[in-house]
N, C-alpha and C positions, 0 to 999 in steps of 0.2 A: 634663319637658314639662311645660307646662301643662295643668291640668285642663282636659276638656271635658265638654260637657255632653250628654246625652242630647236628642236630635230631638224636638221638638214634632210632634204629630199635625196634619198637613194634608191637604186634601182629596187631595193627590198621594199622599202616604205612609201615607193612613189604612190600616186593616187589614194593612198590612207590617209586620216586624218592623223597629222602630227600630233605628239605627245613632246613633253617639255623633258628631258633627259638630267636624270642626278648625275652630278658629277661623281666621276668614280671613286673619289674618297671619301662618302657618305655612306655611314655605316647606316643599318635599318636603325638602330637605337638614336642616332643622330636626326633621320630623318623623322622617325615617330615622336621624336621630342614635342615639340610645338603641340601637336593633337594630345600627347599626356598631360602638359602643363595647365593645358584648357580645360580639358578634363579634374584637374588637381583643384580647379577652382569652380568647378559646376559648370564650364560655359559651353555647353553639349552644341549647341550652333558653331560656336568658332572652335571646337574641337573636330567635328564633322568635315568642317572647312578646310581645317588643315590637313584633316587626313584624305579630304578629296585631292589635296593637292601631292600628296603624296601617291597616292594611286594614279595620279596623273604624271610623274616623272618616274616612279616604280609600280607599273602595272602585275611585276609578279609579285610583290609583296607581300604574300599570303595574311599576314599578320595585322596587315592596314583594314584588307577586306574583311578581315574578322571582325576589329574594332567598328569600322563602318558599320557592318551589319548589326552587331549589337546595337550601336547606337542609335541606327535605326530604328530597331526592333522597342530596345527599352526606352526611349528617351523621345528619339522625335516621331514616333507612333506613323512611321512610314515603312509600309511591308512591301511595296515593291521595290523599293531599294534595300531594303534589308534582305528580300529574296534575291537581288542582282549580286549583292555583296557576297551573302553566307554562299550562295554557287559558284562564285570566282575562287573563293578561299578552297572550297571544297575541292575544285578542279586540280590548282596548284598544289593542295596537300598530297591528293593523288597521284600527281605527274610525277614527285620527288621521293614517293612512298612513303610518305609520312602517314600512315593508316590511322594512329591515335587523332589526330588533328582532323583527317575527312573525317572519321566516324563523329568528331564533335561539331564539325561544320553540317554533316549531314541531322545530328540528335537539334540542332538548331534549325536548319531548314524545315524539320517537322513541327518545332514549335511557332515559326512563323505562317505555313501553311494551316496549322490547328487554329491560332489565333485569328486569322483570315477564314476560318470557316470553310478549310477545303481538308475535308477528314480522308479521302481519298491520299492527295498528296503529303499530307503528313505520314500516314500509314507508307507510303512507298519510298519515303526517306527515312523513314523508322526499319524498311527493309534494308536498306543499303548500309546504315549503321551498324544495323545485326551481322550482316555479312562480313564487313571488316572488322569488328569484335570477333568473331568467329576466327577469322584468319590469325588474328592481333594474338589470342589465350588471354590470361585471366589482366584485366588491366580497368582501370578508374573508368573508363568511358562506358564499361558496362552498368555502374551504379548509374551514371546519369542516362543512360539509353532506358533502363528501369523503371526511373523515375519519369521520363518523356513518355513513355508508354502509359502512366498511370493519368496522364494529362490527355490521353485520347478514350476514348468511348470502351472501356473494357467491361463488357456486362457479366463475366463471371468474376463474382469476388472472390472464390477462392484463388483465380489467378491474379488477381490485383493485390490481394495479401502477400502471396508467393514471391511477386516482382517487388513490393515495397521491403520484404524482407531480406532478401538476395541484395537489394540497394544498400540497405543496410549493412550489410555483411560484407561488401564490397567498400563500401565508406570506412568502415573500422581496418579493415585489412590494409587498406592503403592512403591509412588517417588523415580522410579527406574531410575537415568539418561539417565544409558548407554543402556536401553531399549528405551528409550524416543527417543534418537539419531538414533536407529535402525530403529525405528517406521516412523522416518520422513523421513529418507534418501530412 
């Protein structure tokens, strides 16, 4: 990655913590390449460090926050960090109107909350995901929402079975084998 320079104070950012700016010529793919390379060799801490650098120079790059959230949840067991980055990703996706990506972020946030023992928080994020999915219409995110619901405490076995069946139907409609495996589990 090319060296990056510190932001110069301007009236707009004066008094704020400066962050490093990405050269305008750097595409998201270029920015994410070091993190992806580290992931490719199983260096999760190296990937997180590279992605931290990306969000410092491109704080509005939702995918970098999404990746940091996933790493923090799945590999680093750092739930507060996962929450922070998934929340930023959710906000950024909503801001640009990418409701499917926002729904995925809300589902991930529900997973983090559930893993952290915060059932009410998980249900709140699932509620947000459901509202977005209802707005979107038929989409693969509905299947992931249904699978996430199964991870929460669902006392009604009939409801649980219906959710699993609908997730499987969505998986097959959208040909998403990862979702199909989760729905069958």
